[in-house]
FIMI-771663 format. One record per residue (C-alpha): residue in one letter; x, y, z. Coordinates in Angstrom, 2 decimals. Layout:
<atoms>
  res        X        Y        Z
    A        X        Y        Z
...
</atoms>
This chain:
<atoms>
  res        X        Y        Z
    M   100.58   171.33    52.55
    P   102.15   169.98    55.71
    V   101.10   166.47    56.49
    T   100.63   165.18    60.00
    A    99.02   162.00    61.17
    Q    95.78   163.56    62.33
    P    95.19   161.87    65.73
    H    92.14   164.00    66.20
    Q    90.76   163.68    62.72
    P    92.15   160.45    61.36
    R    89.10   159.43    59.44
    R    87.93   161.78    56.74
    S    84.58   161.37    55.13
    R    83.79   160.48    51.54
    R    81.70   163.42    50.49
    T    79.69   164.27    47.42
    K    81.68   165.47    44.42
    R    80.38   168.96    45.09
    L    81.79   168.97    48.62
    L    85.06   167.31    47.61
    A    85.68   170.03    45.08
    A    85.56   172.70    47.72
    A    86.85   170.78    50.74
    A    90.26   172.37    50.61
    T    89.12   175.93    50.23
    V    89.94   178.42    52.97
    V    87.26   180.87    53.93
    T    86.81   183.57    56.48
    A    84.86   186.75    57.01
    G    85.03   189.83    59.18
    A    84.13   189.39    62.82
    L    80.49   189.97    63.65
    A    80.17   193.45    65.02
    A    78.20   193.92    68.22
    A    75.11   195.91    67.44
    A    73.82   198.70    69.71
    L    70.91   197.06    71.42
    P    68.52   198.41    74.03
    A    69.60   198.02    77.61
    S    66.83   195.48    78.02
    A    68.74   193.06    75.78
    N    69.99   191.35    78.91
    A    66.70   191.34    80.77
    G    65.74   187.93    82.10
    E    62.94   185.86    83.62
    T    62.67   184.21    86.96
    H    61.52   180.86    85.71
    R    63.34   177.99    84.09
    G    61.83   177.02    80.77
    N    61.66   173.71    78.98
    G    65.26   172.51    78.93
    G    66.54   175.90    80.06
    H    68.87   176.55    82.95
    G    67.22   179.82    84.10
    H    69.53   181.39    86.67
    G    69.15   184.66    88.59
    H    66.22   186.94    88.99
    G    64.66   189.28    86.44
    H    62.06   191.98    86.32
    G    60.44   191.54    82.92
    H    61.83   191.66    79.43
    G    62.29   194.00    76.49
    R    62.52   193.36    72.77
    Y    65.96   191.71    72.88
    Q    66.98   188.73    74.99
    D    70.52   187.41    75.21
    V    70.57   183.59    75.11
    Q    73.73   181.84    76.23
    L    74.75   178.83    74.17
    L    77.43   176.68    75.82
    S    78.76   173.96    73.56
    F    81.43   171.30    73.24
    N    82.13   168.29    71.04
    D    84.04   165.03    70.75
    L    84.17   164.19    74.43
    H    84.78   160.50    73.61
    G    84.09   159.38    77.16
    N    87.04   161.25    78.64
    L    85.76   161.57    82.16
    E    89.17   161.71    83.77
    P    91.72   164.33    82.63
    P    93.30   163.08    79.37
    A    96.97   162.15    79.54
    G    99.84   163.72    77.65
    S    99.23   165.95    74.67
    S    95.58   164.81    74.61
    G    95.14   166.75    77.85
    R    96.69   170.04    76.77
    V    95.71   173.00    74.56
    T    97.91   175.60    72.89
    E    97.25   179.22    73.91
    H    98.34   182.24    71.88
    Q    99.99   184.91    73.98
    P    99.80   188.71    73.43
    D   103.52   188.82    72.54
    G   102.99   186.32    69.71
    T   104.40   183.29    71.51
    T   102.36   180.25    72.53
    K   102.18   178.13    75.68
    T   100.43   174.89    76.56
    V    97.81   174.62    79.23
    D    96.68   171.42    80.94
    A    92.98   170.95    80.29
    G    90.07   168.56    80.50
    G    88.41   166.24    82.99
    V    84.69   166.13    83.60
    E    85.10   167.20    87.27
    Y    86.53   170.49    85.98
    L    84.24   170.75    82.95
    A    81.23   170.62    85.29
    T    82.61   173.41    87.43
    H    83.41   175.63    84.45
    L    79.98   175.15    82.84
    R    78.16   175.81    86.09
    E    80.18   178.96    86.72
    A    79.56   180.08    83.14
    R    75.78   179.70    83.61
    E    75.73   181.85    86.73
    G    73.78   185.05    86.04
    N    72.63   183.83    82.65
    R    68.89   183.27    82.99
    Y    68.58   181.94    79.44
    S    71.24   179.29    78.97
    I    71.37   176.25    76.69
    T    74.09   173.54    76.65
    A    74.51   171.67    73.36
    A    77.07   169.27    71.88
    G    78.35   168.39    68.45
    G    78.50   164.62    68.59
    D    80.99   161.89    69.49
    M    80.11   162.12    73.17
    V    80.80   158.37    73.38
    G    82.88   155.86    71.47
    A    86.66   155.43    71.33
    S    86.46   156.02    75.07
    P    89.01   155.27    77.81
    L    88.43   152.13    79.81
    L    86.60   153.92    82.65
    S    83.69   154.52    80.23
    G    84.36   152.12    77.37
    L    84.46   149.03    79.63
    F    80.83   149.79    80.55
    H    79.60   150.62    77.03
    D    79.75   154.33    77.88
    E    77.00   154.31    80.51
    P    79.30   156.37    82.77
    T    79.58   159.10    80.17
    I    75.83   159.34    79.65
    E    75.40   159.62    83.44
    A    78.02   162.40    83.50
    L    76.36   164.31    80.64
    N    73.03   164.11    82.49
    K    74.71   165.68    85.54
    L    76.25   168.35    83.27
    D    72.69   169.36    82.27
    L    73.40   168.77    78.62
    D    70.27   169.82    76.75
    V    70.84   168.37    73.31
    T    73.49   166.82    71.06
    S    73.83   165.61    67.52
    V    75.05   162.11    66.84
    G    78.59   161.66    65.58
    N    80.16   158.78    63.74
    H    81.34   157.12    66.97
    E    77.82   156.94    68.27
    F    77.46   154.12    65.71
    D    80.51   152.11    66.78
    E    78.22   149.53    68.40
    G    75.28   150.01    66.05
    A    71.92   151.70    66.07
    K    70.39   149.41    68.71
    E    73.10   150.27    71.22
    L    72.65   153.97    70.41
    A    68.94   153.64    71.08
    R    69.76   152.02    74.44
    L    71.98   154.93    75.39
    Q    69.11   157.28    74.51
    N    66.28   155.31    76.10
    G    67.93   153.31    78.85
    G    67.95   149.66    79.86
    C    70.74   147.32    80.81
    H    73.16   145.96    78.25
    P    71.64   143.06    76.22
    T    74.52   140.65    76.87
    E    76.39   142.04    79.91
    G    73.32   143.06    81.86
    C    73.30   145.68    84.60
    Y    76.61   146.91    85.96
    T    75.16   148.22    89.24
    D    72.05   147.51    91.32
    K    70.21   150.20    89.35
    E    69.00   149.89    85.79
    F    70.61   152.30    83.37
    K    68.11   155.06    82.68
    G    69.57   156.49    79.49
    A    70.16   160.05    78.39
    D    68.07   162.93    79.83
    F    68.86   164.86    76.64
    P    67.84   164.07    73.05
    Y    70.29   162.75    70.51
    L    69.52   164.27    67.11
    A    70.07   162.30    63.91
    A    68.27   164.17    61.11
    N    70.34   162.66    58.30
    V    70.51   159.09    59.60
    L    67.63   157.10    58.12
    D    66.34   153.58    58.63
    E    66.67   152.01    55.20
    K    63.31   150.32    55.51
    T    61.17   153.15    56.92
    R    63.19   155.98    55.28
    K    62.72   157.97    58.50
    P    65.34   159.30    60.95
    I    66.28   156.72    63.58
    L    66.14   159.40    66.27
    K    64.69   162.89    66.52
    P    65.80   165.15    63.67
    Y    65.33   168.38    65.63
    W    64.45   169.76    69.05
    V    63.20   173.13    70.29
    W    64.37   174.87    73.44
    K    61.69   177.15    74.92
    Q    61.70   179.65    77.73
    K    59.19   182.47    78.32
    G    58.47   183.15    74.71
    V    62.00   182.50    73.46
    K    62.31   179.56    71.09
    V    65.54   178.18    69.62
    G    65.49   175.14    67.35
    F    68.37   172.65    67.02
    I    68.93   170.35    64.04
    G    71.49   167.59    64.46
    V    73.44   165.76    61.72
    T    76.57   163.65    61.43
    L    78.91   163.55    58.45
    E    77.49   161.92    55.35
    G    80.62   159.78    55.11
    T    79.98   157.99    58.41
    P    79.66   154.57    56.71
    D    83.26   154.94    55.46
    I    84.69   155.39    58.94
    V    82.56   153.01    60.99
    S    82.50   149.23    60.78
    A    79.88   147.84    58.41
    E    78.09   146.18    61.30
    G    77.72   149.49    63.10
    V    75.81   151.15    60.22
    K    73.93   148.06    59.00
    G    70.41   148.98    57.83
    L    71.13   152.71    57.88
    S    71.61   155.39    55.21
    F    73.36   158.72    55.75
    K    72.17   161.74    53.77
    D    73.81   165.00    52.69
    E    74.31   167.37    55.59
    V    73.37   170.57    53.79
    E    70.23   169.22    52.17
    T    69.08   167.71    55.49
    I    69.67   170.86    57.51
    N    67.95   172.99    54.92
    T    64.92   170.67    54.88
    Y    64.41   170.76    58.62
    A    65.10   174.49    58.81
    E    61.99   174.84    56.63
    V    60.08   172.54    58.94
    L    61.02   174.57    61.99
    Q    60.14   177.84    60.24
    R    56.68   176.52    59.45
    Q    56.29   175.75    63.14
    G    57.13   179.36    64.01
    V    60.72   178.64    65.10
    K    62.94   181.19    63.37
    S    66.03   181.01    65.60
    I    67.91   177.88    64.50
    V    71.28   176.29    65.40
    A    72.77   173.40    63.42
    L    74.74   170.79    65.37
    V    77.00   169.32    62.71
    H    79.41   166.48    63.37
    E    81.76   167.56    60.61
    G    84.51   170.07    60.89
    G    87.48   171.93    59.47
    F    91.11   172.69    59.96
    P    92.02   176.10    61.43
    A    94.99   178.15    60.27
    S    96.44   178.02    63.82
    S    96.68   175.32    66.47
    S    96.04   177.90    69.21
    Y    92.48   177.70    70.50
    N    92.27   181.49    70.93
    Y    93.74   182.77    67.69
    D    91.68   185.34    65.80
    C    90.11   183.28    63.06
    D    88.64   186.36    61.39
    S    91.81   188.46    61.37
    P    92.57   189.69    57.83
    G    95.54   188.47    55.89
    A    97.23   185.18    54.98
    G    96.65   182.22    57.24
    D    93.26   183.16    58.59
    G    90.06   181.16    58.50
    I    89.42   177.42    58.36
    S    89.65   174.90    55.56
    G    88.00   171.55    55.07
    P    84.46   170.21    54.64
    I    82.75   172.48    57.17
    A    83.75   175.55    55.10
    D    81.74   174.35    52.13
    I    78.84   173.15    54.35
    A    78.64   176.52    56.08
    K    78.58   178.37    52.79
    N    75.65   176.32    51.57
    V    73.42   175.89    54.65
    T    70.34   178.10    54.41
    P    70.50   181.60    55.96
    K    67.60   180.49    58.16
    V    70.20   178.80    60.32
    D    71.84   181.33    62.67
    A    74.91   179.41    63.91
    L    76.73   176.11    63.43
    V    78.23   174.11    66.28
    T    80.64   171.62    64.70
    G    83.09   168.87    65.57
    H    84.81   165.72    64.24
    T    88.21   167.20    63.41
    H    89.03   167.80    67.13
    A    90.17   171.30    66.17
    A    89.42   174.54    67.98
    Y    88.00   177.49    66.13
    V    85.45   180.35    66.42
    C    85.04   181.72    62.94
    T    82.52   183.57    60.81
    I    81.76   182.19    57.38
    P    79.31   183.91    55.01
    D    75.98   182.14    54.46
    P    74.48   181.90    50.95
    A    73.17   185.42    51.29
    G    76.64   186.72    52.06
    K    75.88   187.42    55.69
    P    78.50   186.38    58.30
    R    77.49   183.42    60.43
    M    79.25   181.95    63.48
    V    80.86   178.47    63.12
    T    82.49   176.99    66.23
    S    84.33   173.90    67.47
    A    85.73   173.25    70.95
    A    88.57   170.83    70.21
    S    87.97   167.48    71.95
    F    88.04   165.43    75.12
    G    86.42   168.16    77.20
    R    89.45   170.47    77.03
    L    87.44   173.49    75.87
    Y    83.90   174.76    75.82
    T    82.46   177.49    73.62
    D    80.38   180.34    75.08
    T    78.19   181.99    72.41
    T    75.76   184.82    72.94
    L    72.73   184.67    70.65
    T    70.67   187.85    70.88
    Y    67.03   186.91    70.33
    D    64.70   189.52    68.86
    R    61.25   188.98    70.42
    A    59.65   191.07    67.68
    T    60.83   188.80    64.87
    G    61.54   185.55    66.76
    D    64.91   185.46    65.06
    I    68.53   185.96    66.14
    A    70.01   189.40    65.61
    R    73.04   188.10    63.74
    T    75.00   191.29    64.08
    A    75.02   190.77    67.85
    V    76.34   187.18    67.94
    K    79.49   186.86    70.02
    S    81.48   183.69    70.70
    A    84.70   182.51    72.28
    N    86.39   179.26    73.30
    H    87.39   178.84    76.96
    V    89.85   176.39    78.48
    V    88.63   173.79    80.91
    T    91.50   174.48    83.27
    R    92.30   172.26    86.24
    D    92.83   175.10    88.69
    V    89.16   175.22    89.75
    P    87.46   173.07    92.36
    K    86.38   169.62    91.26
    A    82.64   169.09    91.02
    P    81.87   166.70    93.95
    D    79.08   164.89    92.08
    M    81.44   164.12    89.20
    T    84.10   162.92    91.61
    R    81.61   160.52    93.14
    L    80.58   159.28    89.71
    I    84.20   158.65    88.71
    D    84.95   156.93    91.99
    K    81.94   154.62    91.56
    W    82.96   153.41    88.10
    S    86.69   153.40    88.92
    T    86.01   150.92    91.72
    L    84.26   148.61    89.26
    A    86.97   149.00    86.64
    A    90.00   148.79    88.88
    P    90.45   144.96    88.97
    I    90.78   144.99    85.19
    G    92.28   148.37    84.47
    N    95.11   148.44    86.99
    R    96.87   145.31    85.72
    P   100.37   146.11    84.35
    I   100.95   145.01    80.79
    G   104.34   146.59    80.00
    Y   107.04   149.12    80.79
    I   108.29   152.18    78.86
    S   111.36   154.42    79.39
    G   109.69   157.65    78.27
    D   106.57   159.11    76.69
    I   105.56   157.36    73.48
    N   103.62   159.94    71.53
    R   101.17   159.66    68.66
    D   101.97   163.04    67.10
    G   103.52   163.64    63.70
    T   103.39   162.23    60.19
    E   104.95   159.06    61.56
    S   104.62   158.67    65.29
    P   106.60   156.61    67.81
    L   103.41   155.02    69.09
    G   102.23   154.28    65.56
    D   105.51   152.44    64.90
    L   105.14   150.52    68.16
    I   101.59   149.39    67.41
    A   102.54   148.37    63.85
    D   105.45   146.36    65.23
    A   103.13   144.71    67.75
    Q   100.71   143.71    64.99
    L   103.55   142.39    62.86
    A   104.81   140.29    65.76
    Y   101.34   138.96    66.43
    G   100.82   138.25    62.69
    R   103.94   136.11    62.65
    T   102.61   134.00    65.51
    Q    99.67   133.19    63.25
    D   101.60   132.95    60.02
    P   105.44   133.11    60.04
    E   105.31   134.40    56.46
    T   103.78   137.74    57.54
    D   105.86   140.49    55.96
    L   104.64   143.82    57.39
    A   101.87   145.59    59.29
    L    99.91   148.80    58.63
    M    98.09   150.83    61.26
    N    95.63   153.69    60.70
    P    96.55   156.80    62.76
    G    92.90   157.32    63.69
    G    92.85   154.04    65.62
    I    95.46   155.50    68.03
    R    93.43   157.48    70.52
    A    95.97   158.57    73.12
    P    99.72   158.54    73.83
    L   101.46   156.29    76.33
    T   102.88   158.52    79.07
    Y   105.82   157.74    81.33
    T   104.44   159.59    84.33
    A   102.07   157.42    86.32
    T    98.35   158.27    86.13
    G    97.60   156.27    89.29
    A    99.38   154.19    91.84
    E   101.11   151.95    89.27
    G   104.40   153.87    89.23
    D   106.22   155.79    86.52
    G   106.90   153.88    83.33
    V   104.29   151.21    83.97
    V   101.74   150.67    81.20
    T    98.41   149.47    82.61
    Y    95.64   147.67    80.78
    A    93.48   150.78    81.19
    E    96.14   152.89    79.42
    G    96.41   150.35    76.64
    F    92.60   150.36    76.31
    T    92.62   154.13    76.04
    V    95.13   153.90    73.15
    Q    93.18   151.19    71.25
    P    89.53   151.07    72.42
    F    87.83   149.80    69.28
    A    88.15   146.02    69.74
    N    89.22   145.58    66.11
    T    90.78   142.24    65.28
    V    94.23   141.85    63.75
    N    93.71   140.32    60.30
    L    96.14   138.92    57.78
    K    95.69   139.27    54.00
    D    97.75   138.65    50.87
    Y    98.42   141.57    48.49
    T   100.50   141.87    45.37
    G   103.38   144.33    45.40
    A   101.39   146.49    43.00
    Q    98.49   146.56    45.47
    L   100.81   147.40    48.36
    I   102.21   150.38    46.42
    Q    98.66   151.44    45.58
    V    97.73   151.31    49.29
    L   100.56   153.68    50.16
    K    99.52   156.03    47.37
    E    95.91   156.01    48.71
    Q    97.25   157.81    51.80
    V    97.55   160.99    49.73
    S    95.03   160.50    46.90
    G    91.32   159.89    46.41
    P    89.36   160.67    49.55
    N    92.62   161.31    51.41
    E    94.12   163.80    48.95
    A    93.01   166.96    50.72
    A    93.65   165.62    54.24
    P    96.29   162.88    53.91
    K    96.05   159.89    56.20
    I    99.52   158.50    56.72
    L    99.54   154.87    57.75
    Q   101.88   153.83    60.53
    I   104.25   151.14    59.36
    S   106.15   148.24    60.89
    S   109.90   147.87    61.05
    G   111.49   147.01    57.71
    L   109.19   149.07    55.49
    T   110.60   152.41    54.38
    Y   109.76   155.01    51.74
    T   109.93   158.74    50.92
    L   106.97   161.10    51.21
    D   107.68   164.12    49.02
    L   105.33   166.94    50.02
    T   106.58   169.22    47.26
    R   104.64   167.00    44.83
    T   100.86   166.62    44.50
    G    98.38   163.77    44.71
    A    99.57   160.15    44.65
    D   103.00   161.25    43.38
    R   103.78   162.40    46.93
    V   104.60   158.74    47.71
    V   107.82   158.19    45.75
    T   107.37   154.75    44.18
    D   111.06   154.04    43.60
    S   111.79   154.69    47.27
    I   109.52   151.96    48.68
    R   111.62   149.24    50.28
    L   110.89   146.22    52.45
    N   113.91   145.07    54.44
    G   116.11   147.04    52.08
    S   114.80   145.57    48.83
    P   112.44   147.24    46.37
    V   108.83   146.06    46.52
    D   108.23   143.60    43.64
    E   104.96   144.48    41.95
    N   104.42   140.82    40.93
    A   105.28   139.23    44.29
    T   102.79   138.41    47.06
    Y   103.10   140.01    50.49
    R   101.35   138.95    53.70
    V   100.10   142.05    55.54
    A    98.70   142.46    59.02
    S    96.22   145.26    59.74
    N    93.23   145.83    61.95
    S    89.85   144.67    60.73
    F    88.68   148.21    60.01
    L    91.55   148.79    57.58
    A    91.34   145.28    56.20
    G    87.76   146.09    55.23
    G    88.89   149.07    53.18
    G    88.09   151.71    55.80
    D    89.58   155.19    56.02
    G    89.74   155.62    52.27
    F    91.89   152.54    51.54
    P    89.75   150.47    49.15
    T    92.68   148.42    47.98
    L    93.16   147.03    51.50
    G    89.66   145.56    51.16
    E    90.78   143.58    48.10
    G    93.30   141.28    49.73
    A    93.10   137.50    49.54
    N    93.37   134.56    52.01
    E    92.18   136.51    55.04
    L    92.91   135.15    58.50
    V    91.08   136.80    61.36
    G    93.06   137.02    64.59
    T    92.68   138.30    68.12
    D    91.75   141.86    69.05
    D    94.35   144.58    68.55
    L    94.63   145.45    72.22
    T    95.59   141.85    73.06
    A    98.27   142.05    70.29
    L    99.66   145.20    71.85
    E    99.54   143.69    75.37
    E   101.39   140.55    74.20
    Y   104.06   142.63    72.53
    L   104.63   144.89    75.54
    T   104.71   141.93    77.93
    A   107.20   140.01    75.78
    N   109.51   142.93    75.04
    S   109.66   144.94    78.25
    S   110.22   144.61    81.96
    A   110.75   146.94    84.89
    A   114.48   146.49    84.48
    S   114.42   146.74    80.68
    P   111.61   149.05    79.52
    I   110.77   149.72    75.89
    T   112.47   152.81    74.47
    P   110.23   155.05    72.32
    P   110.73   154.17    68.63
    A   112.65   156.71    66.55
    A   109.86   157.19    64.00
    D   112.37   157.22    61.14
    R   110.79   154.82    58.64
    I   109.20   157.50    56.46
    T   111.49   160.17    54.98
    V   109.49   163.37    54.63
    V   110.56   165.96    52.06
    R   109.05   169.43    52.54
</atoms>
């Protein structure tokens, strides 16, 4: 299988053995056919229900009621249009070619969602988690209060938690839900932060002491006799991809078992129309957001954990809104009864939204599954900006400007994060190696997880700084986690094992290729399987084979040094030295190695030889 450093899904979960066994399967089903429904299927009401958006005027209702479900996922605090490839989507053209479209930005997302709701008297807006966390400076500097305010203005009705909602721990997540100023930094404005107007759902995240969900497990949208229940879960493997402090005192349960349990609860309450918000996802056969996922033949469908989850979630659930992999798909996957069921994901960073029609049968209280229709839509930037979002961005930008606008380096061209080995990955690894040597001159190499690289560095100016200038805000967007750069000793045998863990164990089905510092080289042979894909005899450091019995000093961020991302051997190192945060290391490297007259050239990304 082709291997790319998954910038959107760098951190795969450790799943149960049952899920691991099927994680790589590819499934699809025929598209859901639109049933012939009475003309009254689109009849509406004149009133807005609990949590509904009720638009337009109606004159009563018949048996069937179309309910609009607008959804998105993995916003990650991207209020401004994302830069570079993070702000584009690939669109399949009728002639078989593809083109890229600039997309994203909450000012445009608001306009698109509001236009989509027009004329839809029964409309719900839901999200699949990771609304916050790993956010650009505009939101991350303020612990994502700006993003919660923006989501309130977007009329988001409900979201599941994602793994990034736990980056700062359960107490901070509770503050985002319930409001109140930050416990150490206080209030950022003259008004106290009021929290989210929408519920965060965390059905499978339990307090280890009480054994109860830390937030609501489900929520019911109601409007004029129409009831739709939502169950929210994050991936069971969240503890493997979040710092230990962030998930302290919490346990994460199996997604399928949790959803099935609460589907029964909702059914007993008379709620038969159910949507699962699942912060876990899959990998589509095409990178184009609008490809036909259900077309017959080779290359259709989606693979990955969500395929197995969807096949096992009870038929009582009528649709799954997913996320986590930052991929775009609208697919049908058979439920355990063999009946096609819609599974969607809207990429990431607010570049897409999904518009799904759920036809509610008032006679049964359930969704007429044969009438479910869904499609992803681009959040294009050719529509008017929503003025209220512009005001929100301006408010927080004014507060962030003194910090964010400071230049920290200069580049001669775009430094991208795409590919098995990326130019930006090499740059960050080199920066951490250089920093490590200031702490210990014996530092030999550095390793960087691709998932910690959240955006590219772009040559074209995003503000008034000028082309080629890297600002602190741009550096923050690249590395927003505040991990420290740690040094540890490993034997050569351990170092070889670390490289093999990129393509084995939890990372076998979705390889996670570490970004490596200058001097380390090896061959990745994709014609082989499992750990053998890393060719042991090819591993060299400064031209010499790695000695299994020698000791090597390795720099990595604290997340990796703790064994995160499926690299348990990295957690076994000795003589750990904890350094400064990784953004500071990057800033120091850019400042020391670039100037306006002599900018940094994008690295060649030629340290890993890939055989296909």
